[in-house]
C-alpha positions, 0 to 999 in steps of 0.5 A: 810298838805293839807287835801286829798279828796276822790271820791266814785261812786256807783253801779247803772248800766245805772244810772251811768251817774248820776255820769257824771253830778255831776262831771261835776257840782263839777268841775264848783265849782273848787271841785277836788279828790286826790283818787277815788275809784268805783264799777260796772259802778262807777269804769268805771266812777272813773276810767275815772275820775282818767285818767284825763277824762273830763265829755263830754269825758266820755259821749263820751265814754258811746256813743261810747259803744253804751250804750245809744242805745236800745238793746246794751247787745243784740248787744254786746251778738251777737257779742260775746263781753264781757265787757272788749273787749268793754271797751278796744275797747273805752279806749285802752289798759290801765293799772293802772300805765296810772291814773293820781291820785290813783284809786280802782275797787271794784269786789266780789269773787263769790267763796268765797263771799269777797269783792275784791279791785283791784288796779294794773294790766289791767284797763279795766279788772279791771273795767269790773271785777267790773261791771260783774253783772250776767246773763248779764255778765261772771265772769272776771278771775284776779290772778285765782280769779273769779269776779262779780259785787262788788254792792254784797258786797260794792256798795259805797266804801267811806271805800276804799278811806279812806284807800287810805288816804282821809280825806274827801270822797264824795259818790255818791249813785245811789241805795239808795232805795235799800240798801240791796244785797237780790234781786241780790243775789236771781238772783245769786242763779239761776246761780251760786248756789255754789257761797258763797256771804251772803245776808246783807247791800251793801251800809253801808261802804258807809253812814259809811265812806263818809262825804257827800252822793249825793243819787238822787231818781232813783227808776224809771230808769232802770238798763240796759237802758241808753235811759234817759242819758241826764236825768240823766246826769241833775239829777247829774248835778243840784242835786250838783248845788242844795246842793253845800253849804252843800257838801262844808261844809261837806267836810270842803271846806269852811275853810282856 
C-alpha cells in the first residue's frame, strides 16, 4: 500500500510567506502531500494548497489581500472588513467540498479553551476562525462556538495530519523561538478575561508527531508586517533546498 504524506503548516502571521517558499521548493523536488492541516496563517496556506493553488497563485492571493502593504490591518478596520470578508473577496465562496485533497483548520474555543478542528462547511470562515488572533480580529462563530487563533492550543498540527491517515508528516514551525503560548494568553487576558485557555506548550504536538520539522530562525520578523515577503519566501525556499536530502530521508522518500 502506498504511503500517505501529510503537511502541517504552523502559525506565524506575516511569516507565513515562508510556507509558500518552502512549498515551491518541495514542488520542484517532486514532493506532494496527500493531506494537510494548518493553524492561523498556516491554515490559509494549507487551504490554498488543498485547493491545488501554485506558489505563484498563493503569493497573488497574499498581495490581493494587501497583506504586503503597510497599514493593511488599519485599512481593513476602516472599511469594516473582517478577515473572512477579505478571504472571500479574494478566494471566492469556497467550501470544503471544493478541495482537491483533505484539509483541516485548527482553531481554539475562547470559552472552553479547547482545540477545535474544522473540516466541513465554509472554507473561508474556517480559515478566518483559525487565524482570529485578538485583538486584531474578533472571534468567529461556528456551530455556536466563539473561535480564535489555533496557535493558542496547537501551532503545528502534525497530530491532526496523522489522524487524517498520514504515515509521514512534514511540519513547518514559524515560531520555534517561542514554543509556549504565555505571551499570547497574557494579551488575551486583557480582552477576554473570562477565557479558559491554559498556559502551556503550543508546539508539542508538532514536534511529537512530525517526522521532520522545518524551523527557520525568524525572530527579527514581525507578526503583522508582510513587507518582507520576498525575503521570507526565499528563506523557506532555500531552507528546503539546503536540507532536501535530510527531508527525503526522514519522509522515507529515498525508498521505493
